[in-house]
N, C-alpha and C positions, 0 to 999 in steps of 0.2 A: 220410250224413256227405258234408259237403260235398268235392267234389274236391280242393282244395289240402290239406285237413287228412291226407288220407291218408299214412301213412310212407313214405319210399323210403330203401333201403339205399345208401350210398354204399360203393364199392367199389374194390379195388385194380386194377391193371392184368392180375390172373390172376380177375377177378371175385371173389373173396373178398370179403366183407362188412368194412368197416373202420370204420363207423359210421351212423348213421341222423339223417334230417332229415324235416321235414314237406316235402312237393311243393312249397307254396308257397316254400319258403325254398331250395329248390334253384338254385342259380347255375350255368345253361347253360353259361356261358363257361370256369368254374374246377372244377366239382365233377367229381368220376368217378362215373356212376350207371350202371345196366344198362338201356338201351335195346332195346326191341324194335320189330321193323320188320316188316310182312308187306306183301310184294306180291302184288298182285292180279294174276293171268292169265285171260285169259277161254278159252273151251273152244277158240276159234280162233287160242289163242297170240299174242294181243295181250296187251300191258302196258296196266293201268289204274292211271294216277298221279293223286294229289291235288296239288290246288293250296293249298298252305300258306297257311292263314289269318292275318292279323294279330289278335294277341289283347292284351288288355289286364292280363286277370286271370292269365293264365299264359304268358308272352310267348314267341313262337317264333323261335329264331333266324334262319330262312331263309323268313319270310314272303314271300309271291308268288311263291315259285319252286315247282318240283315237286318232290314228293318221293314215298316210299312209300304206299301206297293208306290204310296204318295204321300209327300209330307209337305207342307208349305208353313211359311209364318204368315197370318191373317194381316193384310195390309191395315192402314188407317182407313176408318169408314167402311172396310168390307165386313160382311157379315159371314159367320163361319161356313154357312152353307156355300155362299159364293167362292170363298177361297178354296173348300173341298173340291168344287166344279171347276174350279181354274185348275187345281192342283192334277184332276184327272185329265183334264181336256190337255194340258200344256206338257205332263209328266209321261203319261198313260198313252196319249194320244186317242183317247175315248172320248168321243162326243156323245152328247144326251144321254149317258148314262142315268138311272135313278140312283142318286145317292141318298141313303139311308143312314139317318142320324142312329149314334149307338149310344153315347154319354159323354160326359166331359167333368172336367174339374180342374181342380190342382194336381200336379204330379211332382213330387219331390223323389228325384233319381239322381244319383252319381253326385248329392252333395249340391246341387242344384234344383231350381224349381222354375215349373212352366206351366202355364194356364194351359189346358189341352180342351180341343173338340175331337171327338171319333167317329167315323162313318164307315160305313160300307159299300160296296157297287160288287153285284153280281157281273160278271162277265168272263168271257175267255181272255187269258193272258195275250196280250198285244204281241205281234212279232215286231213292230218297230216300236220303239219309243225313245223318249230325251235321254241321249248319250250322257247330257251332262248332268241330269239329276240321277240318275240310273247305271250302275256298273253294270248290271244284269238283272234278270228275272228268275226267280226258283218256284216253280210250281211244287207243293208238298202236301202230302195228307195230314189231317190233324194228329194221328197217331205219330207219324213221323217228325212232327214239329214237336209233339211232347217230348218224345225219344233226345231232341238236340237240347231240350231243356234240361232234361236229366243227365245227359252224358257231355253235352259241349255247350255250355251255356253262354260261354265267350263269343260262340257264334253270333249270338244275337245282341241286339243294340239293346241297353238296359231299358229303353224307353218301350220297345217291341213286346219285351217281357211283362212289363207293366199294363199294357194293352191287353195282353193275351188275360193274365189274372185277373183283372177288373170286368173284361168285356167279352173274352172267348166264349162264353156259355151264351151270348145273345147274338152270336153269329150264325148264318145259316149253314152249317158245318154236317 
């Protein structure tokens, strides 16, 4: 099945399904859907961040900025954990990783809202990954990440900043 034709649930502020659209019909600026983010942490306690690619088929809101290592929209009927595992396997090419839940809820970022589930995986940064979903991977220490927040916040996708503020202390860094 072509990626854009998968059905995606539209949700309310509590994550309850209120409608369904095809993935290609989702308007990321206006629709509320369930996004799943997976943060990648190296065994040494560094973050691995993804450079968000420019895409014409399914446009990304924060192309060129740094974001979570893997991110996906939960498909209709799919659990958040299954979506996280799918993202890790299809974007990072990491199979059988222990995907650990961190938290979730409604995010209001940049004048839009998204229901979010957040996970992390401890693994080395892969040398090969999906070039469709990732423009590049950057491994960074928590200290260097805090410096980016302080000095170059526009380098970060706003949702990554929100993830860090809410859940940074729950990561094995």
